[in-house]
C-alpha positions as a Markdown table, in Angstrom:
| # | Residue | x | y | z |
|---|---|---|---|---|
| 1 | Met | 114.2 | 97.3 | -81.3 |
| 2 | Thr | 112.6 | 93.9 | -82.1 |
| 3 | Leu | 113.6 | 90.5 | -80.9 |
| 4 | Lys | 114.6 | 89.6 | -84.5 |
| 5 | Glu | 116.9 | 92.7 | -84.7 |
| 6 | Ile | 118.8 | 91.6 | -81.6 |
| 7 | Gly | 119.1 | 88.0 | -82.9 |
| 8 | Ile | 116.6 | 86.2 | -80.7 |
| 9 | Ile | 115.1 | 83.3 | -82.5 |
| 10 | Ala | 112.0 | 81.3 | -81.4 |
| 11 | Asp | 112.1 | 77.5 | -81.1 |
| 12 | Thr | 108.7 | 75.9 | -81.7 |
| 13 | Arg | 108.2 | 72.1 | -81.2 |
| 14 | Met | 105.4 | 69.6 | -81.2 |
| 15 | Val | 105.5 | 67.3 | -78.2 |
| 16 | Lys | 103.7 | 64.0 | -78.4 |
| 17 | Thr | 102.9 | 62.0 | -75.2 |
| 18 | Lys | 100.8 | 58.9 | -74.7 |
| 19 | Thr | 97.8 | 61.1 | -73.6 |
| 20 | Glu | 98.2 | 64.3 | -75.5 |
| 21 | Asp | 100.0 | 66.4 | -78.1 |
| 22 | Tyr | 101.0 | 70.0 | -77.4 |
| 23 | Trp | 103.3 | 72.7 | -78.6 |
| 24 | Thr | 106.2 | 74.4 | -76.8 |
| 25 | Val | 107.8 | 77.7 | -77.6 |
| 26 | Ser | 111.1 | 79.2 | -76.2 |
| 27 | Phe | 113.9 | 81.4 | -77.4 |
| 28 | Trp | 117.3 | 79.9 | -78.4 |
| 29 | Gly | 120.1 | 80.9 | -76.0 |
| 30 | Val | 117.9 | 82.9 | -73.7 |
| 31 | Glu | 117.3 | 82.5 | -70.0 |
| 32 | Val | 115.2 | 84.5 | -67.5 |
| 33 | Lys | 117.1 | 86.3 | -64.8 |
| 34 | Glu | 115.5 | 85.9 | -61.3 |
| 35 | Gly | 117.6 | 87.7 | -58.7 |
| 36 | Gly | 121.0 | 86.1 | -59.2 |
| 37 | Ile | 119.7 | 83.0 | -60.8 |
| 38 | Leu | 119.2 | 82.2 | -64.5 |
| 39 | Lys | 116.4 | 79.8 | -65.4 |
| 40 | Gly | 115.0 | 78.3 | -68.5 |
| 41 | Ser | 111.5 | 79.1 | -69.6 |
| 42 | Tyr | 109.0 | 78.0 | -72.2 |
| 43 | Gly | 105.4 | 78.3 | -73.1 |
| 44 | Thr | 103.0 | 75.5 | -73.8 |
| 45 | Gly | 99.6 | 75.2 | -75.5 |
| 46 | Arg | 97.4 | 73.0 | -77.7 |
| 47 | Thr | 98.2 | 75.2 | -80.7 |
| 48 | Ile | 101.3 | 77.3 | -81.6 |
| 49 | Thr | 99.4 | 80.5 | -80.9 |
| 50 | Glu | 98.4 | 79.3 | -77.4 |
| 51 | Ala | 102.0 | 78.3 | -76.7 |
| 52 | Lys | 103.2 | 81.8 | -77.8 |
| 53 | Glu | 100.6 | 83.5 | -75.7 |
| 54 | Asp | 101.6 | 81.4 | -72.6 |
| 55 | Tyr | 105.3 | 82.2 | -73.1 |
| 56 | Ala | 104.6 | 85.9 | -73.6 |
| 57 | Lys | 102.7 | 86.0 | -70.3 |
| 58 | Gln | 105.6 | 84.4 | -68.5 |
| 59 | Leu | 108.1 | 86.8 | -69.9 |
| 60 | Cys | 106.3 | 90.1 | -69.3 |
| 61 | Arg | 108.3 | 92.4 | -67.1 |
| 62 | Gln | 111.2 | 89.9 | -66.9 |
| 63 | Ile | 114.8 | 90.4 | -67.5 |
| 64 | Ile | 116.0 | 88.0 | -70.2 |
| 65 | Val | 119.7 | 87.2 | -70.8 |
| 66 | Lys | 120.9 | 86.2 | -74.2 |
| 67 | Asn | 124.1 | 84.1 | -74.5 |
| 68 | Ala | 124.6 | 84.2 | -70.7 |
| 69 | Met | 127.9 | 82.3 | -70.8 |
| 70 | Lys | 129.5 | 83.9 | -73.8 |
| 71 | Ser | 131.4 | 87.1 | -74.4 |
| 72 | Asp | 128.5 | 88.7 | -76.3 |
| 73 | Lys | 126.1 | 88.3 | -73.3 |
| 74 | Arg | 123.2 | 90.9 | -73.3 |
| 75 | Glu | 120.4 | 91.6 | -70.9 |
| 76 | Phe | 117.0 | 93.0 | -71.8 |
| 77 | Gln | 114.1 | 94.2 | -69.6 |
| 78 | Leu | 110.9 | 93.2 | -71.3 |
| 79 | Pro | 107.8 | 95.4 | -71.3 |
| 80 | Pro | 104.6 | 94.7 | -69.3 |
| 81 | Lys | 102.8 | 93.4 | -72.4 |
| 82 | Ile | 104.4 | 91.4 | -75.2 |
| 83 | Thr | 102.6 | 91.1 | -78.5 |
| 84 | Asn | 103.3 | 89.5 | -81.9 |
| 85 | Lys | 103.1 | 92.9 | -83.6 |
């Protein structure tokens, strides 16, 4: 099953600061479960590809929770390596 099939959509944004521009990538409505705590997570990079790779590294082997506060809440254990394929 792919992320698209379970309704997980990537949010990609360009962030501009006084000193640099960079990209962030995250999933809409998805948190990372750490013990009994849910936390937000996102990847960053100078390019969209770098941001996606950073986010993938962070999510490897993590449990993610989609729609944590809704009736259609779902949890997924992610694999040791996440790729774009």
